[in-house]
TORKE-501719 format. One record per residue (C-alpha): x, y, z. Coordinates in Angstrom, 1 decimal. Example, Ala and Ser with C-alpha at 12.3 -4.5 7.8 and 13.67 -1.06 7.14 Angstrom:
BEGIN
R    east   north      up
R    12.3    -4.5     7.8
R    13.7    -1.1     7.1
***
This chain:
BEGIN
R    east   north      up
R     0.1     0.0     0.0
R     1.3     3.5     0.8
R     3.0     3.0     4.2
R     6.3     1.7     5.2
R     8.4     1.0     8.3
R     7.6    -0.1    11.9
R     8.8     2.6    14.3
R    10.2     5.1    11.7
R     7.1     4.8     9.7
R     6.1     6.8     6.4
R     2.9     7.2     4.5
R     2.9     9.0     1.0
R     0.0    10.6    -0.7
R    -0.9    12.7    -3.8
R    -0.7    12.3    -7.6
R     1.4    13.7   -10.2
R    -0.8    16.3   -11.4
R    -2.9    16.8    -8.3
R    -2.6    19.9    -6.2
R     0.3    18.4    -4.2
R     2.1    15.2    -3.1
R     3.2    14.7     0.5
R     4.3    12.5     3.2
R     3.6    11.8     6.9
R     6.7    10.6     8.9
R     5.9     9.0    12.2
R     8.4     8.0    14.9
R    11.1    10.6    14.4
R    12.5    11.3    17.8
R    12.0    14.7    19.3
R    14.7    17.5    19.3
R    16.1    16.8    15.8
R    16.7    20.3    14.3
R    15.1    20.6    11.0
R    14.9    23.6     8.5
R    14.1    24.1     4.8
R    17.8    24.4     4.0
R    18.4    20.9     5.1
R    16.3    19.6     2.0
R    17.5    21.8    -0.8
R    20.7    19.9    -1.7
R    18.9    16.5    -2.1
R    15.9    17.9    -3.7
R    18.0    19.6    -6.3
R    19.9    16.2    -7.0
R    16.4    14.7    -7.8
R    15.1    17.4   -10.0
R    14.5    17.1   -13.8
R    16.0    19.5   -16.1
R    19.1    20.2   -14.1
R    21.2    17.4   -16.0
R    21.6    16.2   -19.6
R    19.1    13.3   -20.1
R    16.3    14.4   -17.6
R    12.8    15.6   -18.1
R    12.3    19.3   -18.8
R     9.6    19.3   -16.1
R    10.7    21.4   -13.2
R     8.9    22.2    -9.9
R    10.2    24.6    -7.2
R     9.8    21.7    -4.7
R    10.2    23.7    -1.6
R     9.0    21.5     1.4
R     6.1    22.8     3.2
R     6.0    21.7     6.8
R     2.4    21.2     8.1
R     3.0    19.4    11.4
R     5.5    17.7    13.8
R     8.1    20.7    13.6
R     8.0    23.6    16.2
R    10.7    26.2    16.6
R    13.0    24.4    14.1
R    12.9    21.1    16.0
R    11.0    18.0    15.6
R     8.3    17.4    18.4
R     8.0    13.7    18.4
R     4.6    14.1    16.8
R     4.0    12.9    13.1
R     5.7    15.2    10.6
R     3.9    16.2     7.5
R     5.5    17.6     4.6
R     3.9    18.8     1.2
R     5.2    19.6    -2.2
R     3.0    21.7    -4.7
R     2.4    20.6    -8.1
R     2.4    23.7   -10.4
R     4.3    22.8   -13.6
R     1.8    20.3   -15.2
R     0.5    19.6   -18.6
R    -2.5    17.3   -18.2
R    -3.6    17.6   -21.7
R    -0.7    15.7   -22.9
R    -2.4    12.7   -21.1
R    -6.1    13.5   -22.1
R    -5.3    12.8   -25.8
R    -4.2     9.2   -25.4
R    -6.5     8.3   -22.3
R    -7.9     5.0   -24.3
R    -4.6     3.9   -25.4
R    -2.6     2.6   -22.3
R     1.2     3.3   -22.6
R     3.4     0.1   -22.6
R     5.6    -0.1   -19.7
R     3.3     2.1   -17.6
R     0.6     1.3   -15.0
R    -2.2     2.8   -17.3
R    -3.7    -0.6   -18.1
R    -3.3    -2.3   -14.8
R    -4.6     0.7   -12.8
R    -7.4     1.2   -15.2
R    -8.7    -2.3   -14.7
R    -8.0    -2.6   -11.0
R    -9.8     0.6   -10.2
R   -12.4     0.5   -12.7
R   -11.5     3.5   -14.6
R   -11.6     5.8   -11.4
R    -7.7     6.3   -11.2
R    -6.1     9.6   -11.8
R    -4.3     9.0   -15.0
R    -2.7    12.5   -15.5
R     1.1    12.0   -15.6
R     0.6     8.5   -14.1
R    -1.2     9.7   -11.0
R    -0.2     8.0    -7.8
R     2.1     5.6    -9.8
R     4.4     8.5   -11.1
R     8.0     9.1   -10.3
R     6.8    12.4    -9.0
R     6.0    10.7    -5.6
R     9.7    10.2    -5.0
R    10.3    13.6    -4.0
R     8.5    12.8    -0.7
R    10.8     9.9    -0.3
R    13.7    12.2    -0.7
R    12.3    14.5     1.9
R    11.9    11.6     4.5
R    15.5    10.5     3.7
R    16.8    14.0     4.5
R    15.3    13.5     8.0
R    16.6     9.9     8.2
R    20.0    10.8     7.0
R    20.3    13.5     9.7
R    19.6    11.0    12.3
R    21.9     8.4    11.0
R    24.8    11.0    10.6
R    24.6    11.7    14.4
R    25.4     8.0    14.7
R    28.3     8.3    12.3
R    26.4     6.2     9.5
R    26.9     7.6     5.9
R    25.2     6.6     2.9
R    26.3     7.3    -0.8
R    24.8     6.2    -4.1
R    26.4     6.5    -7.5
R    25.7     5.6   -11.1
R    27.9     2.8   -12.2
R    26.8     2.4   -15.7
R    24.3     3.7   -18.4
R    23.2     1.4   -21.2
R    25.9    -1.0   -20.3
R    28.6     1.7   -20.5
R    30.9     2.8   -17.6
R    31.3     6.1   -19.3
R    28.1     7.9   -18.6
R    28.2    10.3   -21.4
R    28.8     7.3   -24.0
R    25.8     5.5   -22.4
R    23.7     8.6   -22.8
R    24.7     9.3   -26.3
R    23.6     5.8   -27.3
R    20.1     6.8   -26.3
R    20.3    10.2   -28.1
R    21.5     8.5   -31.3
R    18.8     5.9   -31.0
R    16.1     8.7   -30.1
R    15.0     6.3   -27.4
R    15.3     6.0   -23.6
R    18.0     3.8   -21.9
R    18.5     2.0   -18.5
R    21.2     1.9   -16.1
R    22.8     0.6   -12.9
R    23.1     2.4    -9.6
R    25.2     1.4    -6.7
R    24.5     2.1    -3.0
R    27.2     2.2    -0.1
R    26.7     2.5     3.6
R    29.5     2.9     6.1
R    29.3     3.0     9.8
R    26.6     0.5    10.6
R    26.8    -1.7    13.8
R    26.8    -5.2    14.0
R    23.3    -6.8    14.6
R    20.7    -4.9    12.6
R    18.1    -7.0    11.0
R    16.3   -10.3    11.8
R    16.7   -13.8    10.2
R    14.3   -14.7     7.5
R    11.4   -12.5     6.6
R    13.0    -9.2     8.2
R    16.5    -9.8     7.0
R    18.2    -6.5     6.1
R    18.2    -7.7     2.5
R    14.4    -8.4     2.7
R    13.4    -4.8     4.2
R    15.8    -3.0     1.9
R    14.5    -4.8    -1.3
R    11.0    -4.2    -0.4
R    11.6    -0.3    -0.1
R    13.8    -0.3    -3.2
R    11.2    -1.8    -5.4
R     8.8     0.9    -4.5
R    11.0     3.1    -6.6
R     9.5     3.3   -10.1
R    11.7     1.7   -12.8
R    13.6    -0.7   -10.5
R    13.9    -4.1   -12.0
R    16.7    -5.8    -9.9
R    18.8    -5.9    -6.8
R    21.9    -7.6    -5.8
R    23.8    -7.4    -2.5
R    27.6    -7.8    -2.5
R    28.9    -9.9    -5.4
R    25.2   -10.7    -6.2
R    24.5   -12.8    -9.1
R    28.3   -13.2    -9.8
R    28.4   -15.3    -6.7
R    26.7   -18.2    -8.7
R    30.0   -18.8   -10.6
R    32.2   -18.7    -7.4
R    33.6   -21.4    -5.2
R    32.4   -21.4    -1.5
R    36.1   -20.8    -0.3
R    36.3   -17.8    -2.6
R    33.1   -16.3    -1.9
R    33.2   -16.6     2.2
R    34.5   -13.5     3.9
R    37.3   -14.4     6.2
R    37.0   -12.4     9.5
R    40.1   -10.5    10.5
R    39.6    -9.1    14.0
R    37.1    -9.0    17.0
R    35.4    -5.8    15.3
R    34.0    -8.3    12.6
R    36.0    -6.7     9.9
R    36.4    -9.1     6.9
R    39.2    -9.4     4.3
R    36.6    -9.4     1.4
R    33.1    -8.3     1.4
R    31.1   -10.7    -1.0
R    28.2   -10.6     1.3
R    27.8    -6.9     1.0
R    27.9    -6.4     4.9
R    25.1    -8.8     5.7
R    25.3   -12.3     7.0
R    22.3   -14.3     8.0
R    20.1   -11.2     7.4
R    22.0    -9.2     9.9
R    24.5    -6.5     9.4
R    28.1    -7.6    10.3
R    29.8    -4.0    10.6
R    31.3    -4.0     7.1
R    30.3    -1.7     4.3
R    26.7    -2.4     3.3
R    26.8    -2.6    -0.5
R    24.2    -3.2    -3.1
R    23.3    -2.4    -6.7
R    20.0    -1.9    -8.5
R    19.1    -2.2   -12.2
R    16.8     0.7   -13.5
R    15.0    -0.1   -16.7
R    14.7     2.4   -19.7
R    12.1     5.2   -19.1
R     8.8     3.7   -20.3
R     7.8     6.9   -22.1
R    10.0     7.0   -25.3
R     9.5     9.1   -28.4
R     9.8     6.0   -30.5
R     6.5     5.0   -32.3
R     5.0     2.0   -30.3
R     1.8    -0.2   -30.8
R    -0.7    -0.6   -28.0
R    -4.4    -1.4   -27.7
R    -7.2     1.1   -27.8
R    -9.9     0.1   -25.4
R   -12.5     2.3   -27.0
R   -12.2     1.0   -30.5
R   -10.9    -2.4   -29.5
R    -8.3    -2.3   -32.0
R    -4.4    -2.0   -31.9
R    -3.0     1.2   -33.1
R     0.3     2.9   -33.3
R     1.2     5.9   -31.3
R     4.2     7.9   -29.7
R     4.2     9.2   -26.2
R     3.9    12.9   -25.8
R     5.0    15.0   -22.9
R     8.2    15.8   -21.0
R    10.0    12.8   -20.0
R    13.5    11.3   -19.0
R    15.9    10.0   -21.6
R    17.5     8.1   -18.6
R    15.6     8.0   -15.3
R    18.6     6.2   -13.6
R    20.4     9.6   -13.5
R    17.8    10.8   -10.9
R    17.8     7.6    -8.7
R    21.0     7.8    -6.7
R    19.4    10.5    -4.2
R    16.2     8.5    -4.0
R    18.0     5.2    -3.3
R    20.0     6.9    -0.7
R    16.7     8.2     0.9
R    14.9     4.9     0.9
R    18.0     3.1     2.3
R    18.1     5.7     5.1
R    14.4     5.2     5.8
R    15.0     1.5     6.3
R    18.2     1.9     8.3
R    16.8     4.5    10.6
R    13.9     2.0    11.3
R    16.3    -0.6    12.0
R    18.3     1.4    14.3
R    15.3     2.6    16.2
R    14.1    -1.0    16.7
R    17.5    -1.7    18.2
R    17.2     1.4    20.4
R    20.3     2.9    18.9
R    19.1     6.4    17.9
R    16.8     7.7    20.6
R    19.5     7.9    23.2
R    21.9     9.9    21.2
R    19.8    12.9    20.0
***
């Protein structure tokens, strides 16, 4: 649904072309200093139009605090943050209402909700909602920073190319969209976060990561490459009492529990579903297939905007895990 987390719990709401999108953050300890300036850097990183290959649609995206913050500090009550939608062009979507776009949720949402869904810009399924995840991530990262935990996500490749510009040029030359791989690293984690089986660190991170539109795969540590390794090579030998390992094929998680080493994972981002290339889809009014091209303002490569979102969802999950282990409240 629209909620995530146990103690540090978020609830998102809004649609791409609605009045606003927003988030309610419950469980943030009282006393954390919060101001608008804290959000500006990460919000800027997520924005379209500020880097080659991203959508021309730009929103001011200034956070509007509605509850949970008083005199510049968190109160311990739920925090509500809104972001207004001002730069919309809903007419781009009215024209092709009866022709569901391949790769989008148009058809599945139409069937599931009986035609009552807000289809403009993808509605509640839109990547527009990731701005509220980034906002929650800003707060979560502030909490983690107090504990000395740092999260950094970077683009590893675009279209199979390590050279990002070369990968983007492939899409430009093809007049099409393209995918990429993003890696996330977390250092400073204590040993012991997570539970075995269903609440393993891999499980809870993966659930949050797959909520990011366009994510198609995830791997921790050596990931799929481990299927070609021998056990003696894949096992991470422990060096000392701190749990430091000589290698990190496990990606910092063993038995579903953090082992104190770098938490490392990568995600695969599909090509942006909205592509200028002509495609074929089914028209539910005429009951016929027809050729069409997607209009509007879209990203050439959505992976370019994912790193800050990936940091955010990772921070949200790790903050929740830290609170569950009572490792945050006592240091604020």
